[in-house]
N, C-alpha and C positions, 0 to 999 in steps of 0.2 A: 448793618450787614456790610462789609464796602464790596468793591464789585468781582474783584477776585473769587472773597464767599460766595457772589451769585456764580460766577463761573464757574467755579467750582462742584453747583450745583447744576445749571446747563449738561457742563457734561460726564456728571455723573448720570442722567438722565437720558443720556444722548448713549451713551458708554451700556446703558442697559437693554437700550432697545435695537443693539447697533447694526444688529442680522437682519432684523427683519426694517429700519427703514433701508441699508442695501440691496433688501431685495424691491421695495418698495419703488427706490429710486429705479434700477438697474430693468424693471419690468416698465414704466413707461419711456425712458430720456432716448428712442426713437424719436420721439415724435417731440413733449413736449415734460423734461427730468420732473421730476419732484416730490418731498416723502412731508409727510408732519407727522409729528407725534402730542400726546396729553403732555399733565397734569407734570408740565416741564419744574416747576416749581414750587417747592410747600404753596400751602391754599390763602394761608394769611399773608405771607410775602406778596403774590399775586391781585390779594384785593391790597392791601396798600402800593402795590403801584401803580391805580388802577385808580385807591384815592387821590396818586397825589399828581395827576392831570391836571394841568389848567385848565378854566372855562376859555371855551370858544374865542369870546371876545377878545385876549389874550394870544392868541395863535392868530396866523396869516390863513386870513380865505383867498381860494387857487376857484375861478368858479366861469367860467367858463361853458363854450358846446363841450371840451374836450372831458372836462370834469367839475365834480361840485364837492369838494372838501377842506378841511382847516389841516395845517399843519405847520410845523416846526420844527427847528436842527439849530438854535441857540442857546441850546441848550442848559449855561449860566444864567440866564432868565427863574431859572424853571426851579421845583422841587431836585437835588439832588440824585438824591431816589433815582428820577430820569435817562439820568447822566449812565451813572453807575451799572442800571440796567442794559442799559443800551452799548457800554462797551465792556462788557462783561461778555456779549455775543461775540467782541474783539478781540477778546481772553486766545491768544497763538493757540491753547491746548483744544478749544470750543472752537475756531478753524479749521487749525488740522486734521479733527475728528469729522469734521464735515468735509472736511476735504477727503477722503476718507472712505465716504457712504454714498461720497460721489466720483468716488477714484477718480477725482481732480489733484493737477499739482502745481501749483507756487501761486496760488490763492492767497490775496493778502486784503486786508480787512481794511474799511475808508476811513481812516482821523481825522476827517471834514464832513463830512456824511453828507458826503450829493445825492440827494434827493434821497435821500435820507432822515431819521432825527424819530419825531411821532405825527400821528394822524387821527385826523377824530373825525367820522364825518356822523352824521344826523338824517335827523326825518329828508328822505326826499332827496340825500346827494349820494352821488354815485359815481363811479368809475367809467367810463371807458370804455372798451378794449383796444391794445393799445402793444405795441413792442415798447420797453426801456430803452433810455439810451444807450448806444453803444459798448461809448466810453467811461472815463471817469472826467473831471471837471479841463483837464491839464488834458483832455487824450493822447494819454499816455499809454492805461493795461484797456483791456475789454472788460468790462460788465459781465461775470460769468452766471452770480450764483446772486435771489433773492431771497430774504431772509425776514419772516412778520411773525411778528410775537403780537395775538392779542388776549388784551386781557378787561374787557367788559365782560360782568360776573352777570350769569345766569344770560347770555343771547339765545334767543335761537334761533334756528336755518330763518325758521320762516320770517327770523323777520329783516332778512335783505343783509347789506355788505358783507358778501360771500366774496373771498374767489371762484374766478370761475375762467379756465383753461380751455383754449379752442386748440388742442392740440389736432385737428384738421380743418382747419378755418371757418371761418362764421357760419358756410355753410355743412358744417358739421356739427359734432354732439356732443356741445360741451361737459369739461367735468368739473365740478362742483365742488371746495374745501371749505366747510362752514364754520364760521371768523370766528369757534370756540373757544372759549371762559380757558383759558393755561395752554391753548395753543400753541405750538414754531409750525411754522407752515414757510419750507425753503423747498424755490423752481428753479429755474435753468434761463437763464436770458440768452439769447440767440435770435437769428433772423430770421428765426418761424414763430417764435416763443410769447406767440400771443394772449392776454392774458387782463380780467378787466373787476369793476369791482361789484357786486347787482344791487342794483339801486334798495336801500331801507327806507323800507317799510314800517317803519313799526317810529312809535314817540321817544326812543332815548338815543344815545349814543355811542357806535362801535368804533373804539378804542387801543387804535396800534404801535407798536414801534422797529419802527426799520433799521434792518441792515442792508447793506450791498456786498459782495464782492468782487475782489479784481482778480486781472490774470495777464502775464504776461501774452497771454495765447487764446485767441478765439474761441469758443468750443466746438467748433466748427471748418476744415477748412474753407466753408462759400462764405462765412458771416462778410458782412462788412461794416461802415461805418454804417449811422443813423441815426439820427434824431429821436427825439419818443415821438414816435407815430402812432396818431392815433385813428382810429374806425369806428360809423359810427354801429349801433349792436345791426342784426340782421331787422329787427324790421321800423325799424330810423335810416329811410334808404334818401333822405336828401340829408339830415344827417356823415350820415358815411359820406355822401359826395362832397359837401361842404370840408368835411376833415379832410379825405384825403386832399381838395387842391389844400387846405391849412400845411397839411406836411409837402407837399411837391414843395410851397413855397421859406417854409424854413430850413430845408434843406440846402435851396438854392442858395439865401441868404448862407450857412453855415459854411457851400463851398470857397463862398469870398471871402469873409470872415470867418480863419477857422474857431476858432472861441468865442463868437454873436458877435449881435453888434453891441449887447450890455451880458458884463458882469449876469451868471447867472446867481438870483439872490440866497438860493436854498442853501447857503455848505455853515458850518461852525466855523465861525469868525474867534476862534481864541482869546484872542487879543481885544476884539470887542463885550462889551455889558448891551 
């Protein structure tokens, strides 16, 4: 099955659930707009995608106070099915339908997979509360939607590794989206879309396929440029202070060096192997 056929399956699932997804996104967009849909692809195909994931030692480990996870974007190093699935979510039909669900215009997928691609989180790994980088790799377009497709079979909510939205900030109640097998979660990204991934407390791996959509326009008029901005979880006060200082430092550097001091390696360089 090629990426066009996979895209058709994704499109049909979204179309079948369109009315419900429009309502879910509309009800939540006053804070952090989001929706999720289950059984995105046939179960056998979703299992095949999970099996195609590389071993963690063949991925890049990102480990710091900010996060602890394995990632990969150089997709021609891996099973071609993974690349086909990633780009199925970039099919023009899928992009247009997601745009309609979220009532957005002029939305573009990212062929370079800047901060996208695949990720794996194992026991004790996590992603602290943060705002995604506001722009694409060239700072030409605004990042507006985050698409997360989960493919670990039998992954229970109690295992951790779930998407957490903080619509009222770290002092408010979080919204938890279970990283359930064969589920697609889509969330808005803007100056207030604070989100995280809960620590994994199970001896297994949570596998995810990620895409970002961009636009010529910010979601909110008040949105401003920002680097990926991390915070500590509410119970980790010292980590929170350290991460706020870290964000201030990196923001200062980006004011001087528009694209950073060094090139972000998390992109798909299609001419390389």
